[in-house]
C-alpha positions as CSV (number, residue, x, y, z in Angstrom):
1,M,3.0,42.6,-15.1
2,K,6.0,43.1,-13.2
3,A,7.3,39.8,-11.5
4,G,6.2,40.3,-8.2
5,S,3.1,42.7,-8.5
6,V,-0.3,41.9,-7.9
7,P,-2.3,40.6,-11.0
8,S,-5.1,43.3,-12.3
9,P,-8.8,41.9,-12.2
10,V,-8.6,41.8,-15.7
11,D,-5.8,39.3,-16.0
12,M,-7.8,37.2,-13.5
13,N,-10.5,37.1,-15.4
14,V,-8.2,35.9,-18.4
15,N,-7.1,33.3,-16.4
16,R,-10.1,32.1,-15.2
17,K,-11.7,32.1,-18.7
18,R,-8.8,30.2,-20.3
19,L,-9.2,27.4,-16.9
20,D,-12.7,27.0,-17.9
21,C,-12.8,26.3,-21.4
22,H,-13.5,22.9,-22.5
23,I,-10.9,20.4,-23.3
24,T,-11.3,17.5,-25.7
25,L,-8.5,15.3,-25.4
26,N,-7.8,12.2,-27.7
27,V,-5.9,9.2,-26.8
28,G,-5.1,6.3,-28.2
29,G,-8.0,6.7,-30.3
30,T,-10.6,7.3,-27.0
31,R,-11.8,11.0,-26.9
32,H,-12.5,12.4,-23.2
33,E,-13.4,16.3,-22.5
34,T,-12.2,17.5,-18.8
35,M,-12.2,21.2,-17.6
36,A,-8.5,23.3,-18.2
37,S,-8.9,24.1,-14.8
38,T,-8.8,19.5,-13.6
39,L,-6.1,19.0,-15.9
40,A,-4.8,22.3,-14.0
41,R,-4.6,20.9,-10.6
42,I,-1.6,18.8,-10.3
43,P,1.1,20.9,-10.7
44,G,4.3,19.8,-12.6
45,T,2.5,16.9,-15.0
46,R,2.5,16.9,-18.7
47,L,-1.6,17.8,-18.2
48,A,-1.3,21.0,-15.9
49,L,1.5,22.2,-18.7
50,L,-1.6,21.7,-21.3
51,A,-4.0,23.9,-19.4
52,H,-1.3,26.8,-20.1
53,L,0.0,26.2,-23.7
54,L,-3.9,25.1,-24.5
55,E,-3.4,25.7,-28.0
56,A,0.0,26.6,-28.1
57,D,0.6,22.9,-26.6
58,E,2.7,21.1,-29.4
59,T,-0.4,18.1,-28.8
60,Y,-3.2,20.8,-30.5
61,D,-5.1,20.1,-33.7
62,P,-6.5,22.7,-35.4
63,V,-8.8,21.1,-37.6
64,S,-10.6,18.5,-34.9
65,K,-9.5,21.0,-31.8
66,E,-8.7,18.2,-29.7
67,Y,-5.5,17.4,-28.0
68,F,-4.0,13.9,-29.2
69,F,-1.7,12.1,-27.2
70,D,-0.2,8.1,-29.1
71,R,-0.5,6.7,-25.5
72,N,-2.6,3.6,-23.9
73,A,-6.0,4.3,-23.9
74,V,-6.9,2.0,-21.1
75,A,-4.0,3.6,-18.6
76,F,-5.5,6.9,-19.5
77,N,-8.9,6.1,-18.0
78,S,-6.7,6.0,-14.7
79,V,-4.8,9.2,-14.9
80,I,-7.7,11.2,-15.5
81,H,-9.6,9.3,-13.1
82,F,-6.5,10.3,-10.8
83,Y,-7.0,14.4,-11.7
84,R,-10.7,14.4,-11.1
85,S,-10.8,12.6,-8.0
86,D,-7.5,12.7,-6.4
87,E,-7.3,9.1,-6.3
88,L,-5.6,6.8,-8.5
89,H,-6.3,3.2,-9.0
90,I,-4.9,0.4,-11.3
91,D,-7.2,-1.6,-13.7
92,Q,-6.3,-5.3,-13.1
93,N,-6.3,-5.2,-16.3
94,I,-2.9,-3.8,-17.4
95,C,0.7,-4.8,-16.6
96,G,2.7,-2.9,-14.1
97,N,5.3,-2.3,-16.5
98,I,3.2,-1.1,-19.1
99,F,1.3,1.4,-15.9
100,Q,5.0,2.5,-15.2
101,S,5.6,3.8,-18.9
102,E,2.2,6.1,-18.2
103,L,3.0,7.6,-15.1
104,E,6.9,8.4,-16.2
105,N,4.8,10.4,-19.7
106,W,2.1,11.7,-17.7
107,G,4.8,13.4,-15.0
108,L,3.2,11.2,-12.2
109,K,4.6,9.2,-9.5
110,E,4.1,5.9,-8.2
111,S,3.7,7.1,-4.8
112,D,0.2,8.7,-5.9
113,I,-0.9,4.9,-6.4
114,E,-3.6,4.5,-3.3
115,P,-2.7,1.6,-0.8
116,C,-5.6,-0.7,-2.3
117,C,-3.8,-1.0,-5.7
118,W,-0.8,-0.8,-4.4
119,G,-0.2,-4.6,-4.1
120,T,-1.3,-5.7,-7.5
121,Y,1.1,-2.9,-9.0
122,S,4.0,-4.1,-7.1
123,K,3.9,-7.6,-8.3
124,Y,5.5,-7.0,-11.4
125,K,8.7,-5.8,-10.0
126,D,9.0,-8.8,-7.8
127,H,8.3,-10.9,-11.4
128,K,10.2,-8.8,-13.0
129,D,13.5,-9.3,-10.6
130,T,13.0,-12.8,-10.5
131,L,12.8,-13.2,-14.3
132,T,15.6,-11.0,-14.4
133,A,17.6,-13.1,-12.0
134,L,16.4,-16.3,-14.1
135,D,17.9,-14.9,-17.1
136,D,21.6,-13.9,-15.8
137,N,21.8,-17.7,-14.3
138,F,20.7,-20.2,-17.7
139,V,20.7,-17.3,-20.6
140,G,23.4,-15.5,-20.1
141,P,27.0,-16.3,-20.7
142,V,28.8,-18.2,-18.6
143,Q,32.3,-17.3,-17.7
144,E,35.2,-19.8,-16.4
145,D,36.2,-17.0,-13.6
146,D,32.6,-17.1,-13.0
147,W,32.6,-20.7,-12.8
148,V,36.1,-22.0,-11.0
149,K,37.1,-19.6,-7.8
150,E,40.3,-21.4,-7.6
151,K,42.5,-21.8,-10.4
152,S,43.8,-25.2,-10.7
153,K,43.6,-28.4,-13.4
154,W,41.0,-30.1,-11.9
155,N,38.5,-27.2,-11.7
156,A,39.5,-26.3,-15.3
157,F,39.2,-29.8,-16.4
158,K,35.4,-29.7,-14.6
159,F,34.6,-26.4,-16.4
160,K,34.9,-27.7,-19.8
161,M,33.9,-30.8,-19.1
162,W,30.9,-28.4,-17.8
163,R,31.0,-27.3,-21.2
164,F,31.3,-29.9,-23.0
165,L,28.1,-32.0,-21.5
166,E,25.2,-28.7,-21.5
167,D,26.3,-25.9,-24.3
168,P,26.3,-28.0,-27.8
169,T,27.7,-24.7,-28.9
170,S,31.3,-24.8,-27.5
171,S,32.9,-27.6,-29.6
172,R,32.2,-29.7,-32.4
173,F,32.7,-32.3,-30.2
174,A,29.9,-31.2,-27.8
175,K,27.8,-30.6,-31.0
176,V,27.7,-34.6,-31.5
177,Y,27.4,-35.8,-28.1
178,A,24.3,-33.4,-28.1
179,I,22.9,-34.9,-31.2
180,L,23.4,-38.7,-30.1
181,S,21.6,-38.2,-26.8
182,M,19.1,-36.5,-28.4
183,S,19.0,-39.1,-30.9
184,F,18.7,-41.8,-28.2
185,I,16.0,-40.1,-25.9
186,L,13.9,-39.9,-29.5
187,I,14.5,-43.7,-30.1
188,S,13.4,-44.6,-26.3
189,I,10.5,-42.4,-26.6
190,G,9.7,-44.0,-30.0
191,T,10.0,-47.5,-28.8
192,F,7.7,-47.1,-25.7
193,V,5.5,-45.5,-28.2
194,M,5.5,-48.4,-30.7
195,E,5.0,-51.3,-28.3
196,T,1.7,-50.1,-27.4
197,H,0.7,-50.6,-31.0
198,E,-1.3,-54.0,-31.8
199,L,1.0,-55.2,-34.6
200,F,4.6,-54.7,-32.4
201,R,2.9,-57.2,-29.7
202,V,3.7,-60.9,-29.3
203,S,1.5,-63.4,-28.5
204,D,2.3,-65.8,-25.2
205,G,0.6,-69.1,-26.6
206,I,-2.4,-69.1,-23.9
207,V,-5.7,-69.5,-25.0
208,N,-8.9,-69.1,-21.9
209,K,-11.0,-71.9,-23.1
210,T,-14.5,-72.5,-21.5
211,I,-15.4,-76.2,-20.9
212,D,-19.6,-77.4,-20.5
213,L,-19.6,-79.8,-17.8
214,P,-22.7,-81.6,-17.3
215,E,-25.1,-80.8,-14.4
216,D,-24.2,-83.7,-11.9
217,E,-20.2,-82.7,-12.4
218,M,-21.0,-78.9,-12.0
219,I,-22.5,-79.9,-8.1
220,A,-19.4,-82.3,-7.5
221,C,-17.5,-80.0,-7.9
222,C,-19.1,-77.0,-6.0
223,N,-19.3,-79.9,-2.8
224,C,-16.1,-80.9,-2.6
225,N,-14.8,-78.2,-0.6
226,K,-18.1,-78.1,1.9
227,P,-16.9,-79.5,5.6
228,R,-18.2,-82.8,6.6
229,K,-18.2,-84.1,10.2
230,V,-17.0,-87.5,11.8
231,N,-18.1,-89.4,15.2
232,N,-15.1,-87.4,17.3
233,E,-17.3,-84.3,16.4
234,K,-14.2,-83.0,14.5
235,T,-14.9,-81.3,11.0
236,V,-12.8,-82.1,8.1
237,V,-12.8,-80.6,5.2
238,T,-13.4,-82.5,1.7
């Protein structure tokens, strides 16, 4: 058929039959059965290409008569649902980074994600940016030019002291300092722990004893602080 010509009824019937055939997709060990017409609904994607090629696709296995993709099976549940319903939802148990990789593999766009799931998907980007910033600040190598803006002997000395105190690998003395600091910390923790053991407790020599008194002396002790009245109606405590 020439380009630009109207397809004949025979060609249309052949294309319709090709799109009406059943397709079995094996994604990460999980099988999905669908129609070629379903996969052709979103042009320009990997599955739309499969619907056009069918058995000529490189993933087709003539023995099992299925198309095998070594991809994330859980994420593909959302992908195939998108072809069937035009709504791309995200499983809450999938990391956003993994789902982004799956979208790129199947030829889908982030803008296809439904608004109800966009918040969950976008969180991973914020977390990834935060972790990247932390890695740059604490893990990445520190250069002298980044630490001091103005060249001076004082700034150079401060940078050397900072490396001596914070980077044990900067010199042999810095490594010795780090070992001594950690040793003192361990000794202090060990001292606090050992002093709670009964073997290391020291008695103060004070022993509490209970003295048995006669009943009349106990009554006298109890009544010694009772107030009594005198002639001038004042109350005196004895």
